[in-house]
N, C-alpha and C positions, 0 to 999 in steps of 0.2 A: 441105813435102810433107805434114806431119802436120796442117797446118791445113785441108787439103781435106776429109778425112773428118769432122773436128770440125764444120766449117761445114755439111757435108752433114747430120750428125746434128742440129745445131741447127736447120737449116732444116726438117727433117722434124718435129721436136718442135713448132716454131712452127706448122707447117701443121696438125698434129693439134690443137693448142690452138685455132687459129683455126676449124677445122671444128667442134670441140666447142662453141665459143662461138656459132657460127651455129646449131648444132642446139639449144642451150639457148634461144637467142633465138626460134627457131621454135616450140619447145615452149611458152615463156612467151607468145608471141603467140597460139598456138592456145588456151591456157588463157584468155587475155583475151577472145579471140573467143567462146569458149564461154560465159564469164560475161556478155559483152555480149548474146549471143543469148538466154541465159536471162533476163536483165533485160528485154530487149524483150518476150520471151514473157510475163513477169510483168506488165509494164505494160499489155499488151494484154488481160489478164484482169481487172485490178482498177482501181478508181478511185484517183487520186492522193491524194484526201482521206482514204483509208482506211489509208494507209501507217503512220500513227502510232497506230493504234487496236487494237493487238494484245490489250490487256486489256479490251476493250469488253464490258460485261455483255450478257446476252441481251435481245432485244427482246420482253420479256414485261411487259405493263403492265396496270393495273387496268381493269375493264370498266364501272365505274360511278363517279359523282362521289363517292359515299361511300367506295369503295375507294381513290380518289385522295386522300381526306381533304380534299375541298373541297366547298363549298356556296355558293349564292347567298344573300346576306343580304337584309334587308327593302328595301334600296336597289337591289337587283339587281346587286350587286357580288360577284364570285367571291372567296371568302376561305377560308383554311385553317381547318379545323374546330378545331384545337388552338391555333394561334397567332394566328389572326385576320389573318394577313398576306396580301397579294396573291399571285397565282401567281408562282412563281420559275421562269424558263426554265432557267437553269443549275443544275439540281439536282446535277449532277456536273461538276466542273471538267475542262476539257481533253477532254471527250467530246461534242463538238458534235453529231455525227450521232445519238448515243443521246438527247441532250436534244431534238433535233428530232423523233425518232420518238416520244418521250414526249409532246411537244406535239401531234403529229398524232393520237395516240391519245386525248388529252383532247379534241381538236377533234371527233372522231367522236362522242364522248359528248355534247358540246355540241349537235351537230346533232340528235341524238335528243331532247335536252332541249327544244330550240326547237320541234320537231315536236309534242311533248306540250303545250307552251304554246299553239300554234296551235289544237290540237284542244280542249283543256280550258278555256283562258282566253278564246280568241277564238271558240270554237264553230265552227271551220271543219271541213270534211270533205274527204277526198281524192277526186280524180277521176283515174283512171288513163289513161295514154297508152302506146301508141296506143289509141284508143277501141275498136278492133276486134282488140285483141291476143289471140293464142291463149294457152292455158294454159302452153305450153312456150317462149314467147319472152320476152326481158327487157322490163320495163316501167318507165316513169317515172310521175310524178304531179304534179299541181298541187293547190292548196288553194282551196276555194270557200266563200263564206259561203252561208247557207241561201237567200238571195234573189239570188245572183249572176246567175242566168239569168232571174229573174222581175221584179226591181226595174224598174219602168217609167221611172224618172227618171234615176238616176245609178249608174254603175259605175266603180270604181277598180281599175286593173290595176297591179301592182307587179312590176318587173323589176330584179333585182340585176346586179352586174358579173360578171366571169369569176373562175375560180379554184375554191377549195374550198368556197365558200359555197353553201349549198343553200336551199331554200324558207324564207322567213321571216328570212333574214339579209342584212344589208348588209356586215358585216365581222367575221370570226371574231376578229381581233386585238382589236377593241373589246369584244366580248363577254367575252373572257378577261381583258383588262387594264384595261377601264374599267367598263362596265356593260351590262345588257341593253337599256336604252332607246336608247343610242347605237348599239349594234351590231346590233339586230334591227329588223324591220319592224313589230313589235307595236304601238308607239305610233301608227303611221300607220293600222294596221288598226282599232284602237280608236277613234281620232278619226273615221275614215271612217264607222264604224258609228254613232257618235253623231250624225253629220250625214246619216244616212239614205242612205249609199252601199251598193250591193252591192260585194263585194270578190273579186278573183281574185289569188292569189299564185302567180306563175310559178316554175319550177324549171329555169332554162336550162342549168345545169351538170351535170344528171343525164343524161348522154348515153350511158352504157354500163353493162353489168354486168361487174364484175371478178371473175374466177374464177381459182383456183389452177391453174397448169400442172402436168401430170404430171411426176414426177421423171425426170431424165435421168441416164445414166451419166456420171461425170466423165471428162474427156479422158485422165487418167492411167490409169483402169481400162478404157478402151475397147480393144477388140481391135485388135492391130497387123496390118499388112499381112503376107501370107504371105511367108516367107523361106526361102532354101535352107540356112540354118545349121541345125546339129543342134538339136533341141528343147531339150535340156538347156542347151546353151551360150546359146541365145537367151533362155531364161527367166532365166538368171543375169544376162545382160546387161540385160534389161528391168528386172529387180529393182534392179540397181545404178543404172540411169538414173532410175528412179522415186524411189529413195531420195535420190539427189543433188538431184533437182528439189524434192522435199518439203523437204529440209533448207534449200535455198536460199530457197524461197518462205516458209517459216516465219519467216525473219528479218524479212520485210516485210509479208506479207499478213495480213489479218484472217481468222481461221479461221471467223468467223460469217458465214453466208450468209443473205441475205434471201430470202423466199419469192417465187418467180417467178410472175407472174400474166399473164393475157391479158384483153383487153377485148372484150366482145361488144356491138356498137353497138345502140342502141335505135332501132327503125325510125322514120324521119321525124323523129327528134329527136337526130341525131348531133352537133349544134352548137347554140349559143345562137340563131343566126339561124334555123335550121330549127325549133327549139322555139317561138320566138315566132310564126313564121308558122303553125305547126301549131295552136297555141292560138287564134290569131286565127280561123282557118278553122273550127275545130270548137267553139269556145266563145264568144269575144267577138262574132263576127259573128252568132251565133244568140241572143245575149242580148237581153232586151226593152228595156234602157235606151236612151233616146234621146240621152243625154249620157254619153260615155265619157271618162274621165280616166286618164292614164298617168303614173306616176313611174318613171323609168329612171335607174339609176346606172351610171357608167363605161361598160363594154362593153355594158351594157343599152341605152345610148343608140345605139350603133352598130347593135345588133340592131333597134331600133325604126326607124331610118332605112332599114335594109334591108327591113323590112316595108313602108315607104312605097314603096320602089322596086318591090315586088312587088304591092302592093294600094293604089295611090295613091288612086284615087277612093273606094274603100270607107272608107279611113282618114279622108279629108276629110269624108265624109258622116256618119261616126259619132263621130269623136273631137272633143271640145270643146276640150281643152287638154292640153298635155304639159309636165311638169316634169322637166327633166334635171338631174342633179347630177354635175358634173365629167365630162361625157359624152366618150366616146372616138370619137365619130363624126367623119367627115370627108366633107363633101358632094362634094368634088372626087374623092377616091380612090374613093368609093362611086358616083360618077357619077349624082348625083341630077338630076332634071329641074328646069327653071326654075319649073314650077308647084309642085313640092315645096318649093323654097327660099322661094318667096313665101308659101306656107302656113305654113311653120315660122316665118317672121318675124312672122306674125300670131298664131299659136296656141301657140308654144313659148317657154320661157324656160330658160336654162341657168345654174344656180348653180354657180360654179366656185371652186376653191381660190384664195384671194387674201388678202393682208394688209389689204385695205380692209375697212371696216365692212360688216356684213350689208346686202344689197340695194343696195349702191353700184353704179351703172351703170358698166360697163367697156367699153373699146373692142372692137368686134367684130373677130374674127380672120378670119372668113369670112362671106359674105353669106347666113347662114342665120337663126339665132335670136338674140335679145338675150342678152347675157351680163351677169350681175350677181354680186357677191361673195357667197360662202357664209359669210363672216365667219370663215374658218379657212384656214390654209395646208396642213392635213392632208387629203389626198385622201379617205381613208376616212371622215372626219367630215362631209363636205359635205352628205350627206342629212340627218343628224340636226340639224345647225346650221341648215338651211333649213326645218325642219319647219313652223313657224308660217307662214313666208312662202309656202310652197307651197300650203297650204290657203287662205290669204288670196287668192293668185293665182287659184286655182280658183273661189272664190266670186265674185271680181270678174268673171272671164270669163263665168261662168254668168249673173250678174246682167245684164251687158251684153247677152248673147244673148237673155235673156228679155224685156228691155226692147225690143230690136229686133223680136222676134217679136210682142210686144204692139202695137207701133206699126204693123207691117205688117198685123196683123189689123184694127186700127182703120181703117187706110186702105182695106182691102178692104170693111169694113162701110160706110164712108162712100161709097165708090164705088158699091157695090150700092144703097145708099139713094138716092143721087142718080140713078142709072139708073132705079130704080123710079118716082121722082118725075117724071122726064121722060116716061116712058111713060104715067103717069097723066094728065099735062097734055096729051099728044098725043091720048089717048083723049077 
């Protein structure tokens, strides 16, 4: 009989312990869910590549080459002023984003440096776009030689690929890591001027004006929804929640925030394709030259083909030859006409990245223009490696055209002479 009450007490204690265990499990589960929710909230706010960058230095970089302690030597190579060593990307180990931002800051300085070379060394001048831009709207620009619109014989138009490169550049990476000759369009401009071309340097990636966004209140400090709780209790609760979140975030997030910007598009120049079409309509088509030549690299080739889609007959009537370098165009995806494809087979040549020797004929991938090797497997080097071949190609095409025109003129003269002779005999 005594065992009954003992069993009853034992059962009650066991039940209490079981209930306590359930409650603890629920509390632990709730804490886990809170942590999971907080982690999801964290990951929605930050980039994963920033998780390990808590000690990242500020994004404050020099504004000139001299402040960077770099300069271009007599060979056009970027070298450290003190050590003479090439540019080092990993200035600080394990800080990839900071190193990348530093590289981009140097790149902006390089862009301005190339602009100065275009103006001082090549004697080019800016022409602003749109041509009818108002004072308060964003503008882009291209560069023109003094005779770009008046040269009666030859005009060379240069179109680079996509990305960060601006007017006068083929590849920023080459300018920084190799030299100015391989990475800029300056050798092409100087060679063209020596051979009496007018020159237009396009700027297809200058599509918007980037301005800083006005500062916004952080989510933590934003006002909460109205609540029926007493103000004192609500403030204490909000303070605890904010503190908990801050402590949790600080374990992972980078406290350094980048400046937020917004982009204001440049009218009628919001893309590379729009830019090339706009420059054609407002500059190239109005130039005096009867022989227009085009060099287009990578995405610039795609933009040229899109120009042909929009202005096919004009291009055929004005353009003498086109040199593409590792062009990104695709006549099927861009839905080119049969007439465009036939014209490209006759008047274009594409120097592509290949292990074969320079100018080696390669199998065509599409029925458009002939493909030859640029003598390099590096995409960004194809323009520079094809430099001499491109001008030789232009000269051969122009010579053939002039010979054909001379022959046609001779035939016209002969025909007229014979006609006059026959009339004289009839009389």
